[in-house]
mmCIF file of the N, C-alpha and C atoms, coordinates in Angstrom:
data_MODEL
# 
_entry.id   MODEL 
# 
loop_
_atom_site.group_PDB 
_atom_site.id 
_atom_site.type_symbol 
_atom_site.label_atom_id 
_atom_site.label_alt_id 
_atom_site.label_comp_id 
_atom_site.label_asym_id 
_atom_site.label_entity_id 
_atom_site.label_seq_id 
_atom_site.pdbx_PDB_ins_code 
_atom_site.Cartn_x 
_atom_site.Cartn_y 
_atom_site.Cartn_z 
_atom_site.occupancy 
_atom_site.B_iso_or_equiv 
_atom_site.pdbx_formal_charge 
_atom_site.auth_seq_id 
_atom_site.auth_comp_id 
_atom_site.auth_asym_id 
_atom_site.auth_atom_id 
_atom_site.pdbx_PDB_model_num 
ATOM 1   N N  . MET A 1 1  ? -44.217 -111.290 173.861 1.00 0.00 ? 1  MET A N  1 
ATOM 2   C CA . MET A 1 1  ? -43.414 -110.150 173.028 1.00 0.00 ? 1  MET A CA 1 
ATOM 3   C C  . MET A 1 1  ? -41.951 -110.255 173.268 1.00 0.00 ? 1  MET A C  1 
ATOM 4   N N  . ARG A 1 2  ? -41.216 -109.999 172.440 1.00 0.00 ? 2  ARG A N  1 
ATOM 5   C CA . ARG A 1 2  ? -39.838 -110.200 172.496 1.00 0.00 ? 2  ARG A CA 1 
ATOM 6   C C  . ARG A 1 2  ? -39.211 -108.764 173.197 1.00 0.00 ? 2  ARG A C  1 
ATOM 7   N N  . MET A 1 3  ? -38.232 -108.823 173.715 1.00 0.00 ? 3  MET A N  1 
ATOM 8   C CA . MET A 1 3  ? -37.390 -107.539 174.122 1.00 0.00 ? 3  MET A CA 1 
ATOM 9   C C  . MET A 1 3  ? -36.872 -106.927 173.106 1.00 0.00 ? 3  MET A C  1 
ATOM 10  N N  . MET A 1 4  ? -36.710 -105.493 173.120 1.00 0.00 ? 4  MET A N  1 
ATOM 11  C CA . MET A 1 4  ? -36.057 -104.691 172.266 1.00 0.00 ? 4  MET A CA 1 
ATOM 12  C C  . MET A 1 4  ? -34.605 -104.798 172.464 1.00 0.00 ? 4  MET A C  1 
ATOM 13  N N  . ASN A 1 5  ? -33.819 -104.876 171.372 1.00 0.00 ? 5  ASN A N  1 
ATOM 14  C CA . ASN A 1 5  ? -32.398 -104.799 171.353 1.00 0.00 ? 5  ASN A CA 1 
ATOM 15  C C  . ASN A 1 5  ? -31.835 -103.234 171.520 1.00 0.00 ? 5  ASN A C  1 
ATOM 16  N N  . GLU A 1 6  ? -30.715 -103.298 171.775 1.00 0.00 ? 6  GLU A N  1 
ATOM 17  C CA . GLU A 1 6  ? -30.104 -101.804 172.054 1.00 0.00 ? 6  GLU A CA 1 
ATOM 18  C C  . GLU A 1 6  ? -30.288 -101.003 170.990 1.00 0.00 ? 6  GLU A C  1 
ATOM 19  N N  . PHE A 1 7  ? -30.317 -101.258 169.761 1.00 0.00 ? 7  PHE A N  1 
ATOM 20  C CA . PHE A 1 7  ? -30.411 -100.443 168.497 1.00 0.00 ? 7  PHE A CA 1 
ATOM 21  C C  . PHE A 1 7  ? -31.857 -100.002 168.465 1.00 0.00 ? 7  PHE A C  1 
ATOM 22  N N  . GLU A 1 8  ? -32.678 -100.868 168.660 1.00 0.00 ? 8  GLU A N  1 
ATOM 23  C CA . GLU A 1 8  ? -34.213 -100.529 168.592 1.00 0.00 ? 8  GLU A CA 1 
ATOM 24  C C  . GLU A 1 8  ? -34.482 -99.491  169.729 1.00 0.00 ? 8  GLU A C  1 
ATOM 25  N N  . ALA A 1 9  ? -34.052 -99.805  171.008 1.00 0.00 ? 9  ALA A N  1 
ATOM 26  C CA . ALA A 1 9  ? -34.178 -98.726  172.077 1.00 0.00 ? 9  ALA A CA 1 
ATOM 27  C C  . ALA A 1 9  ? -33.614 -97.356  171.755 1.00 0.00 ? 9  ALA A C  1 
ATOM 28  N N  . GLN A 1 10 ? -32.409 -97.407  171.088 1.00 0.00 ? 10 GLN A N  1 
ATOM 29  C CA . GLN A 1 10 ? -32.006 -96.018  170.826 1.00 0.00 ? 10 GLN A CA 1 
ATOM 30  C C  . GLN A 1 10 ? -32.584 -95.455  169.502 1.00 0.00 ? 10 GLN A C  1 
ATOM 31  N N  . VAL A 1 11 ? -33.205 -96.124  168.575 1.00 0.00 ? 11 VAL A N  1 
ATOM 32  C CA . VAL A 1 11 ? -34.080 -95.385  167.640 1.00 0.00 ? 11 VAL A CA 1 
ATOM 33  C C  . VAL A 1 11 ? -35.334 -94.908  168.495 1.00 0.00 ? 11 VAL A C  1 
ATOM 34  N N  . LEU A 1 12 ? -35.858 -95.737  169.130 1.00 0.00 ? 12 LEU A N  1 
ATOM 35  C CA . LEU A 1 12 ? -37.195 -95.090  169.864 1.00 0.00 ? 12 LEU A CA 1 
ATOM 36  C C  . LEU A 1 12 ? -36.918 -94.034  170.640 1.00 0.00 ? 12 LEU A C  1 
ATOM 37  N N  . SER A 1 13 ? -35.720 -94.021  171.259 1.00 0.00 ? 13 SER A N  1 
ATOM 38  C CA . SER A 1 13 ? -35.257 -92.800  172.169 1.00 0.00 ? 13 SER A CA 1 
ATOM 39  C C  . SER A 1 13 ? -35.163 -91.623  171.334 1.00 0.00 ? 13 SER A C  1 
ATOM 40  N N  . ASP A 1 14 ? -34.471 -91.611  170.234 1.00 0.00 ? 14 ASP A N  1 
ATOM 41  C CA . ASP A 1 14 ? -34.136 -90.775  169.067 1.00 0.00 ? 14 ASP A CA 1 
ATOM 42  C C  . ASP A 1 14 ? -35.573 -90.200  168.664 1.00 0.00 ? 14 ASP A C  1 
ATOM 43  N N  . LEU A 1 15 ? -36.340 -90.867  168.291 1.00 0.00 ? 15 LEU A N  1 
ATOM 44  C CA . LEU A 1 15 ? -37.533 -90.622  167.768 1.00 0.00 ? 15 LEU A CA 1 
ATOM 45  C C  . LEU A 1 15 ? -38.452 -89.718  168.733 1.00 0.00 ? 15 LEU A C  1 
ATOM 46  N N  . THR A 1 16 ? -38.181 -90.096  170.019 1.00 0.00 ? 16 THR A N  1 
ATOM 47  C CA . THR A 1 16 ? -38.988 -89.430  170.836 1.00 0.00 ? 16 THR A CA 1 
ATOM 48  C C  . THR A 1 16 ? -38.372 -87.899  171.170 1.00 0.00 ? 16 THR A C  1 
ATOM 49  N N  . VAL A 1 17 ? -37.035 -87.722  170.977 1.00 0.00 ? 17 VAL A N  1 
ATOM 50  C CA . VAL A 1 17 ? -36.377 -86.394  171.291 1.00 0.00 ? 17 VAL A CA 1 
ATOM 51  C C  . VAL A 1 17 ? -36.657 -85.730  169.761 1.00 0.00 ? 17 VAL A C  1 
ATOM 52  N N  . LEU A 1 18 ? -36.831 -86.430  168.559 1.00 0.00 ? 18 LEU A N  1 
ATOM 53  C CA . LEU A 1 18 ? -37.146 -85.780  167.538 1.00 0.00 ? 18 LEU A CA 1 
ATOM 54  C C  . LEU A 1 18 ? -38.713 -85.181  167.576 1.00 0.00 ? 18 LEU A C  1 
ATOM 55  N N  . LYS A 1 19 ? -39.555 -85.935  168.166 1.00 0.00 ? 19 LYS A N  1 
ATOM 56  C CA . LYS A 1 19 ? -40.963 -85.474  168.196 1.00 0.00 ? 19 LYS A CA 1 
ATOM 57  C C  . LYS A 1 19 ? -41.123 -84.478  169.206 1.00 0.00 ? 19 LYS A C  1 
ATOM 58  N N  . THR A 1 20 ? -40.226 -84.390  170.294 1.00 0.00 ? 20 THR A N  1 
ATOM 59  C CA . THR A 1 20 ? -40.327 -83.254  171.028 1.00 0.00 ? 20 THR A CA 1 
ATOM 60  C C  . THR A 1 20 ? -39.809 -81.882  170.480 1.00 0.00 ? 20 THR A C  1 
ATOM 61  N N  . GLN A 1 21 ? -38.721 -82.158  169.652 1.00 0.00 ? 21 GLN A N  1 
ATOM 62  C CA . GLN A 1 21 ? -37.997 -81.094  168.884 1.00 0.00 ? 21 GLN A CA 1 
ATOM 63  C C  . GLN A 1 21 ? -39.052 -80.443  167.989 1.00 0.00 ? 21 GLN A C  1 
ATOM 64  N N  . MET A 1 22 ? -39.789 -81.259  167.126 1.00 0.00 ? 22 MET A N  1 
ATOM 65  C CA . MET A 1 22 ? -40.729 -80.959  166.038 1.00 0.00 ? 22 MET A CA 1 
ATOM 66  C C  . MET A 1 22 ? -41.994 -80.145  166.659 1.00 0.00 ? 22 MET A C  1 
ATOM 67  N N  . SER A 1 23 ? -42.351 -80.761  167.939 1.00 0.00 ? 23 SER A N  1 
ATOM 68  C CA . SER A 1 23 ? -43.393 -79.930  168.571 1.00 0.00 ? 23 SER A CA 1 
ATOM 69  C C  . SER A 1 23 ? -43.177 -78.765  168.864 1.00 0.00 ? 23 SER A C  1 
ATOM 70  N N  . GLY A 1 24 ? -41.912 -78.404  169.313 1.00 0.00 ? 24 GLY A N  1 
ATOM 71  C CA . GLY A 1 24 ? -41.277 -77.065  169.723 1.00 0.00 ? 24 GLY A CA 1 
ATOM 72  C C  . GLY A 1 24 ? -41.370 -76.210  168.395 1.00 0.00 ? 24 GLY A C  1 
ATOM 73  N N  . LEU A 1 25 ? -41.009 -76.728  167.382 1.00 0.00 ? 25 LEU A N  1 
ATOM 74  C CA . LEU A 1 25 ? -40.696 -76.173  166.213 1.00 0.00 ? 25 LEU A CA 1 
ATOM 75  C C  . LEU A 1 25 ? -42.000 -75.678  165.460 1.00 0.00 ? 25 LEU A C  1 
ATOM 76  N N  . MET A 1 26 ? -43.039 -76.621  165.490 1.00 0.00 ? 26 MET A N  1 
ATOM 77  C CA . MET A 1 26 ? -44.068 -76.465  164.678 1.00 0.00 ? 26 MET A CA 1 
ATOM 78  C C  . MET A 1 26 ? -45.222 -75.844  165.637 1.00 0.00 ? 26 MET A C  1 
ATOM 79  N N  . GLY A 1 27 ? -45.201 -76.056  166.952 1.00 0.00 ? 27 GLY A N  1 
ATOM 80  C CA . GLY A 1 27 ? -46.203 -75.771  167.980 1.00 0.00 ? 27 GLY A CA 1 
ATOM 81  C C  . GLY A 1 27 ? -47.329 -76.684  168.217 1.00 0.00 ? 27 GLY A C  1 
ATOM 82  N N  . ASP A 1 28 ? -48.203 -76.337  169.074 1.00 0.00 ? 28 ASP A N  1 
ATOM 83  C CA . ASP A 1 28 ? -49.114 -77.380  169.400 1.00 0.00 ? 28 ASP A CA 1 
ATOM 84  C C  . ASP A 1 28 ? -50.478 -76.593  169.036 1.00 0.00 ? 28 ASP A C  1 
ATOM 85  N N  . GLY A 1 29 ? -50.442 -76.062  167.698 1.00 0.00 ? 29 GLY A N  1 
ATOM 86  C CA . GLY A 1 29 ? -51.662 -75.310  167.334 1.00 0.00 ? 29 GLY A CA 1 
ATOM 87  C C  . GLY A 1 29 ? -51.724 -73.797  167.615 1.00 0.00 ? 29 GLY A C  1 
ATOM 88  N N  . SER A 1 30 ? -50.998 -73.253  168.449 1.00 0.00 ? 30 SER A N  1 
ATOM 89  C CA . SER A 1 30 ? -51.102 -71.902  168.689 1.00 0.00 ? 30 SER A CA 1 
ATOM 90  C C  . SER A 1 30 ? -49.772 -71.376  168.235 1.00 0.00 ? 30 SER A C  1 
ATOM 91  N N  . GLY A 1 31 ? -48.942 -72.188  167.428 1.00 0.00 ? 31 GLY A N  1 
ATOM 92  C CA . GLY A 1 31 ? -47.791 -71.584  166.779 1.00 0.00 ? 31 GLY A CA 1 
ATOM 93  C C  . GLY A 1 31 ? -46.537 -71.885  167.637 1.00 0.00 ? 31 GLY A C  1 
ATOM 94  N N  . GLY A 1 32 ? -45.523 -72.268  166.876 1.00 0.00 ? 32 GLY A N  1 
ATOM 95  C CA . GLY A 1 32 ? -44.259 -72.469  167.582 1.00 0.00 ? 32 GLY A CA 1 
ATOM 96  C C  . GLY A 1 32 ? -43.286 -71.663  167.004 1.00 0.00 ? 32 GLY A C  1 
ATOM 97  N N  . ARG A 1 33 ? -42.059 -71.900  167.021 1.00 0.00 ? 33 ARG A N  1 
ATOM 98  C CA . ARG A 1 33 ? -40.829 -71.086  166.681 1.00 0.00 ? 33 ARG A CA 1 
ATOM 99  C C  . ARG A 1 33 ? -41.050 -70.722  165.277 1.00 0.00 ? 33 ARG A C  1 
ATOM 100 N N  . LEU A 1 34 ? -41.446 -71.759  164.519 1.00 0.00 ? 34 LEU A N  1 
ATOM 101 C CA . LEU A 1 34 ? -41.502 -71.362  162.907 1.00 0.00 ? 34 LEU A CA 1 
ATOM 102 C C  . LEU A 1 34 ? -42.670 -70.257  162.670 1.00 0.00 ? 34 LEU A C  1 
ATOM 103 N N  . ALA A 1 35 ? -43.862 -70.489  163.284 1.00 0.00 ? 35 ALA A N  1 
ATOM 104 C CA . ALA A 1 35 ? -44.814 -69.348  163.191 1.00 0.00 ? 35 ALA A CA 1 
ATOM 105 C C  . ALA A 1 35 ? -44.362 -67.961  163.713 1.00 0.00 ? 35 ALA A C  1 
ATOM 106 N N  . GLU A 1 36 ? -43.707 -67.867  164.624 1.00 0.00 ? 36 GLU A N  1 
ATOM 107 C CA . GLU A 1 36 ? -42.928 -66.786  165.219 1.00 0.00 ? 36 GLU A CA 1 
ATOM 108 C C  . GLU A 1 36 ? -41.901 -66.270  164.194 1.00 0.00 ? 36 GLU A C  1 
ATOM 109 N N  . LEU A 1 37 ? -41.145 -67.001  163.568 1.00 0.00 ? 37 LEU A N  1 
ATOM 110 C CA . LEU A 1 37 ? -40.295 -66.546  162.648 1.00 0.00 ? 37 LEU A CA 1 
ATOM 111 C C  . LEU A 1 37 ? -41.055 -65.773  161.372 1.00 0.00 ? 37 LEU A C  1 
ATOM 112 N N  . GLU A 1 38 ? -42.238 -66.613  161.042 1.00 0.00 ? 38 GLU A N  1 
ATOM 113 C CA . GLU A 1 38 ? -42.847 -65.963  159.812 1.00 0.00 ? 38 GLU A CA 1 
ATOM 114 C C  . GLU A 1 38 ? -43.548 -64.734  160.134 1.00 0.00 ? 38 GLU A C  1 
ATOM 115 N N  . ARG A 1 39 ? -44.045 -64.590  161.454 1.00 0.00 ? 39 ARG A N  1 
ATOM 116 C CA . ARG A 1 39 ? -44.453 -63.352  161.732 1.00 0.00 ? 39 ARG A CA 1 
ATOM 117 C C  . ARG A 1 39 ? -43.425 -62.153  161.896 1.00 0.00 ? 39 ARG A C  1 
ATOM 118 N N  . ARG A 1 40 ? -42.323 -62.572  162.350 1.00 0.00 ? 40 ARG A N  1 
ATOM 119 C CA . ARG A 1 40 ? -41.134 -61.536  162.188 1.00 0.00 ? 40 ARG A CA 1 
ATOM 120 C C  . ARG A 1 40 ? -40.833 -61.166  160.802 1.00 0.00 ? 40 ARG A C  1 
ATOM 121 N N  . MET A 1 41 ? -40.735 -62.228  159.993 1.00 0.00 ? 41 MET A N  1 
ATOM 122 C CA . MET A 1 41 ? -40.405 -61.900  158.524 1.00 0.00 ? 41 MET A CA 1 
ATOM 123 C C  . MET A 1 41 ? -41.417 -61.012  157.749 1.00 0.00 ? 41 MET A C  1 
ATOM 124 N N  . ASP A 1 42 ? -42.929 -61.174  158.138 1.00 0.00 ? 42 ASP A N  1 
ATOM 125 C CA . ASP A 1 42 ? -43.796 -60.441  157.858 1.00 0.00 ? 42 ASP A CA 1 
ATOM 126 C C  . ASP A 1 42 ? -43.634 -58.959  158.279 1.00 0.00 ? 42 ASP A C  1 
ATOM 127 N N  . ARG A 1 43 ? -43.280 -58.810  159.695 1.00 0.00 ? 43 ARG A N  1 
ATOM 128 C CA . ARG A 1 43 ? -43.127 -57.358  160.073 1.00 0.00 ? 43 ARG A CA 1 
ATOM 129 C C  . ARG A 1 43 ? -41.896 -56.774  159.621 1.00 0.00 ? 43 ARG A C  1 
ATOM 130 N N  . HIS A 1 44 ? -40.810 -57.430  159.217 1.00 0.00 ? 44 HIS A N  1 
ATOM 131 C CA . HIS A 1 44 ? -39.706 -57.054  158.610 1.00 0.00 ? 44 HIS A CA 1 
ATOM 132 C C  . HIS A 1 44 ? -40.019 -56.639  157.122 1.00 0.00 ? 44 HIS A C  1 
ATOM 133 N N  . GLU A 1 45 ? -40.823 -57.331  156.355 1.00 0.00 ? 45 GLU A N  1 
ATOM 134 C CA . GLU A 1 45 ? -41.098 -57.024  154.969 1.00 0.00 ? 45 GLU A CA 1 
ATOM 135 C C  . GLU A 1 45 ? -41.806 -55.582  155.144 1.00 0.00 ? 45 GLU A C  1 
ATOM 136 N N  . GLN A 1 46 ? -42.821 -55.740  156.066 1.00 0.00 ? 46 GLN A N  1 
ATOM 137 C CA . GLN A 1 46 ? -43.754 -54.528  156.097 1.00 0.00 ? 46 GLN A CA 1 
ATOM 138 C C  . GLN A 1 46 ? -43.012 -53.185  156.378 1.00 0.00 ? 46 GLN A C  1 
ATOM 139 N N  . ASN A 1 47 ? -42.181 -53.382  157.333 1.00 0.00 ? 47 ASN A N  1 
ATOM 140 C CA . ASN A 1 47 ? -41.143 -52.113  157.468 1.00 0.00 ? 47 ASN A CA 1 
ATOM 141 C C  . ASN A 1 47 ? -40.284 -51.761  156.444 1.00 0.00 ? 47 ASN A C  1 
ATOM 142 N N  . TRP A 1 48 ? -39.957 -52.641  155.730 1.00 0.00 ? 48 TRP A N  1 
ATOM 143 C CA . TRP A 1 48 ? -38.910 -52.438  154.490 1.00 0.00 ? 48 TRP A CA 1 
ATOM 144 C C  . TRP A 1 48 ? -39.800 -51.876  153.463 1.00 0.00 ? 48 TRP A C  1 
ATOM 145 N N  . GLN A 1 49 ? -41.128 -52.227  153.208 1.00 0.00 ? 49 GLN A N  1 
ATOM 146 C CA . GLN A 1 49 ? -41.888 -51.438  152.261 1.00 0.00 ? 49 GLN A CA 1 
ATOM 147 C C  . GLN A 1 49 ? -42.223 -50.260  152.791 1.00 0.00 ? 49 GLN A C  1 
ATOM 148 N N  . ARG A 1 50 ? -42.350 -49.781  153.953 1.00 0.00 ? 50 ARG A N  1 
ATOM 149 C CA . ARG A 1 50 ? -42.698 -48.549  154.474 1.00 0.00 ? 50 ARG A CA 1 
ATOM 150 C C  . ARG A 1 50 ? -41.484 -47.763  154.287 1.00 0.00 ? 50 ARG A C  1 
ATOM 151 N N  . ALA A 1 51 ? -40.360 -48.251  154.529 1.00 0.00 ? 51 ALA A N  1 
ATOM 152 C CA . ALA A 1 51 ? -38.971 -47.338  154.327 1.00 0.00 ? 51 ALA A CA 1 
ATOM 153 C C  . ALA A 1 51 ? -38.933 -47.042  152.831 1.00 0.00 ? 51 ALA A C  1 
ATOM 154 N N  . LYS A 1 52 ? -39.144 -48.079  151.940 1.00 0.00 ? 52 LYS A N  1 
ATOM 155 C CA . LYS A 1 52 ? -38.892 -47.682  150.580 1.00 0.00 ? 52 LYS A CA 1 
ATOM 156 C C  . LYS A 1 52 ? -40.039 -46.661  150.214 1.00 0.00 ? 52 LYS A C  1 
ATOM 157 N N  . GLY A 1 53 ? -41.151 -46.550  150.550 1.00 0.00 ? 53 GLY A N  1 
ATOM 158 C CA . GLY A 1 53 ? -42.178 -45.668  150.330 1.00 0.00 ? 53 GLY A CA 1 
ATOM 159 C C  . GLY A 1 53 ? -41.923 -44.393  150.767 1.00 0.00 ? 53 GLY A C  1 
ATOM 160 N N  . PHE A 1 54 ? -41.244 -44.196  151.900 1.00 0.00 ? 54 PHE A N  1 
ATOM 161 C CA . PHE A 1 54 ? -40.693 -42.972  152.582 1.00 0.00 ? 54 PHE A CA 1 
ATOM 162 C C  . PHE A 1 54 ? -39.701 -42.396  151.619 1.00 0.00 ? 54 PHE A C  1 
ATOM 163 N N  . ALA A 1 55 ? -38.780 -43.172  151.379 1.00 0.00 ? 55 ALA A N  1 
ATOM 164 C CA . ALA A 1 55 ? -37.678 -42.762  150.421 1.00 0.00 ? 55 ALA A CA 1 
ATOM 165 C C  . ALA A 1 55 ? -38.214 -42.291  149.132 1.00 0.00 ? 55 ALA A C  1 
ATOM 166 N N  . ALA A 1 56 ? -39.254 -42.972  148.524 1.00 0.00 ? 56 ALA A N  1 
ATOM 167 C CA . ALA A 1 56 ? -39.700 -42.445  147.234 1.00 0.00 ? 56 ALA A CA 1 
ATOM 168 C C  . ALA A 1 56 ? -40.471 -41.038  147.438 1.00 0.00 ? 56 ALA A C  1 
ATOM 169 N N  . ALA A 1 57 ? -41.099 -41.074  148.479 1.00 0.00 ? 57 ALA A N  1 
ATOM 170 C CA . ALA A 1 57 ? -41.896 -39.731  148.738 1.00 0.00 ? 57 ALA A CA 1 
ATOM 171 C C  . ALA A 1 57 ? -40.859 -38.743  148.871 1.00 0.00 ? 57 ALA A C  1 
ATOM 172 N N  . MET A 1 58 ? -39.788 -38.922  149.588 1.00 0.00 ? 58 MET A N  1 
ATOM 173 C CA . MET A 1 58 ? -38.708 -37.778  149.942 1.00 0.00 ? 58 MET A CA 1 
ATOM 174 C C  . MET A 1 58 ? -38.073 -37.435  148.891 1.00 0.00 ? 58 MET A C  1 
ATOM 175 N N  . SER A 1 59 ? -37.743 -38.405  147.854 1.00 0.00 ? 59 SER A N  1 
ATOM 176 C CA . SER A 1 59 ? -37.084 -38.123  146.445 1.00 0.00 ? 59 SER A CA 1 
ATOM 177 C C  . SER A 1 59 ? -38.057 -37.205  145.680 1.00 0.00 ? 59 SER A C  1 
ATOM 178 N N  . VAL A 1 60 ? -38.984 -37.540  145.565 1.00 0.00 ? 60 VAL A N  1 
ATOM 179 C CA . VAL A 1 60 ? -40.299 -36.730  144.879 1.00 0.00 ? 60 VAL A CA 1 
ATOM 180 C C  . VAL A 1 60 ? -40.267 -35.168  145.447 1.00 0.00 ? 60 VAL A C  1 
ATOM 181 N N  . LEU A 1 61 ? -40.276 -35.152  146.810 1.00 0.00 ? 61 LEU A N  1 
ATOM 182 C CA . LEU A 1 61 ? -40.375 -33.936  147.519 1.00 0.00 ? 61 LEU A CA 1 
ATOM 183 C C  . LEU A 1 61 ? -39.108 -33.116  147.154 1.00 0.00 ? 61 LEU A C  1 
ATOM 184 N N  . LEU A 1 62 ? -38.032 -33.790  147.326 1.00 0.00 ? 62 LEU A N  1 
ATOM 185 C CA . LEU A 1 62 ? -36.722 -33.017  146.974 1.00 0.00 ? 62 LEU A CA 1 
ATOM 186 C C  . LEU A 1 62 ? -36.606 -32.505  145.607 1.00 0.00 ? 62 LEU A C  1 
ATOM 187 N N  . ALA A 1 63 ? -37.088 -33.327  144.527 1.00 0.00 ? 63 ALA A N  1 
ATOM 188 C CA . ALA A 1 63 ? -37.157 -32.873  143.118 1.00 0.00 ? 63 ALA A CA 1 
ATOM 189 C C  . ALA A 1 63 ? -38.129 -31.893  143.061 1.00 0.00 ? 63 ALA A C  1 
ATOM 190 N N  . VAL A 1 64 ? -39.192 -31.791  143.478 1.00 0.00 ? 64 VAL A N  1 
ATOM 191 C CA . VAL A 1 64 ? -39.937 -30.692  143.516 1.00 0.00 ? 64 VAL A CA 1 
ATOM 192 C C  . VAL A 1 64 ? -39.418 -29.335  144.030 1.00 0.00 ? 64 VAL A C  1 
ATOM 193 N N  . ILE A 1 65 ? -38.645 -29.435  145.249 1.00 0.00 ? 65 ILE A N  1 
ATOM 194 C CA . ILE A 1 65 ? -38.073 -28.299  145.852 1.00 0.00 ? 65 ILE A CA 1 
ATOM 195 C C  . ILE A 1 65 ? -36.886 -27.817  144.957 1.00 0.00 ? 65 ILE A C  1 
ATOM 196 N N  . GLU A 1 66 ? -36.234 -28.835  144.247 1.00 0.00 ? 66 GLU A N  1 
ATOM 197 C CA . GLU A 1 66 ? -35.017 -28.336  143.388 1.00 0.00 ? 66 GLU A CA 1 
ATOM 198 C C  . GLU A 1 66 ? -35.746 -27.782  142.168 1.00 0.00 ? 66 GLU A C  1 
ATOM 199 N N  . VAL A 1 67 ? -36.761 -28.147  141.672 1.00 0.00 ? 67 VAL A N  1 
ATOM 200 C CA . VAL A 1 67 ? -37.331 -27.702  140.555 1.00 0.00 ? 67 VAL A CA 1 
ATOM 201 C C  . VAL A 1 67 ? -38.043 -26.163  140.834 1.00 0.00 ? 67 VAL A C  1 
ATOM 202 N N  . ALA A 1 68 ? -38.506 -25.976  141.906 1.00 0.00 ? 68 ALA A N  1 
ATOM 203 C CA . ALA A 1 68 ? -39.042 -24.673  142.461 1.00 0.00 ? 68 ALA A CA 1 
ATOM 204 C C  . ALA A 1 68 ? -37.882 -23.684  142.701 1.00 0.00 ? 68 ALA A C  1 
ATOM 205 N N  . PHE A 1 69 ? -36.752 -24.051  143.383 1.00 0.00 ? 69 PHE A N  1 
ATOM 206 C CA . PHE A 1 69 ? -35.538 -23.385  143.489 1.00 0.00 ? 69 PHE A CA 1 
ATOM 207 C C  . PHE A 1 69 ? -34.968 -22.894  142.251 1.00 0.00 ? 69 PHE A C  1 
ATOM 208 N N  . GLU A 1 70 ? -34.772 -23.749  141.333 1.00 0.00 ? 70 GLU A N  1 
ATOM 209 C CA . GLU A 1 70 ? -34.335 -23.506  139.992 1.00 0.00 ? 70 GLU A CA 1 
ATOM 210 C C  . GLU A 1 70 ? -35.066 -22.470  139.327 1.00 0.00 ? 70 GLU A C  1 
ATOM 211 N N  . ALA A 1 71 ? -36.428 -22.646  139.167 1.00 0.00 ? 71 ALA A N  1 
ATOM 212 C CA . ALA A 1 71 ? -37.444 -21.613  138.695 1.00 0.00 ? 71 ALA A CA 1 
ATOM 213 C C  . ALA A 1 71 ? -37.270 -20.359  139.399 1.00 0.00 ? 71 ALA A C  1 
ATOM 214 N N  . TRP A 1 72 ? -37.222 -20.192  140.825 1.00 0.00 ? 72 TRP A N  1 
ATOM 215 C CA . TRP A 1 72 ? -37.259 -19.150  141.576 1.00 0.00 ? 72 TRP A CA 1 
ATOM 216 C C  . TRP A 1 72 ? -35.874 -18.402  141.033 1.00 0.00 ? 72 TRP A C  1 
ATOM 217 N N  . HIS A 1 73 ? -34.770 -19.032  140.991 1.00 0.00 ? 73 HIS A N  1 
ATOM 218 C CA . HIS A 1 73 ? -33.317 -18.562  140.843 1.00 0.00 ? 73 HIS A CA 1 
ATOM 219 C C  . HIS A 1 73 ? -33.322 -17.856  139.343 1.00 0.00 ? 73 HIS A C  1 
ATOM 220 N N  . ARG A 1 74 ? -34.033 -18.459  138.491 1.00 0.00 ? 74 ARG A N  1 
ATOM 221 C CA . ARG A 1 74 ? -33.950 -18.097  137.018 1.00 0.00 ? 74 ARG A CA 1 
ATOM 222 C C  . ARG A 1 74 ? -34.600 -16.519  136.976 1.00 0.00 ? 74 ARG A C  1 
ATOM 223 N N  . ARG A 1 75 ? -35.505 -16.251  137.850 1.00 0.00 ? 75 ARG A N  1 
ATOM 224 C CA . ARG A 1 75 ? -36.240 -14.860  137.835 1.00 0.00 ? 75 ARG A CA 1 
ATOM 225 C C  . ARG A 1 75 ? -35.586 -13.830  138.070 1.00 0.00 ? 75 ARG A C  1 
# 
């Protein structure tokens, strides 16, 4: 078997580093940094939807209060 030249050794070294980084990014089946980022994005989206629902409910409540106040004020 022939010996590797310097370029081949550097490529193999870089591939080993890349494999390690990809393992950290993707995880080993239990989820890596990418899976954690997806979970955080899902939680953020859920909180955003709740905030929008709360704002919509508050606007309806304020509209009902304003209509009731106007009706009471006219009498």
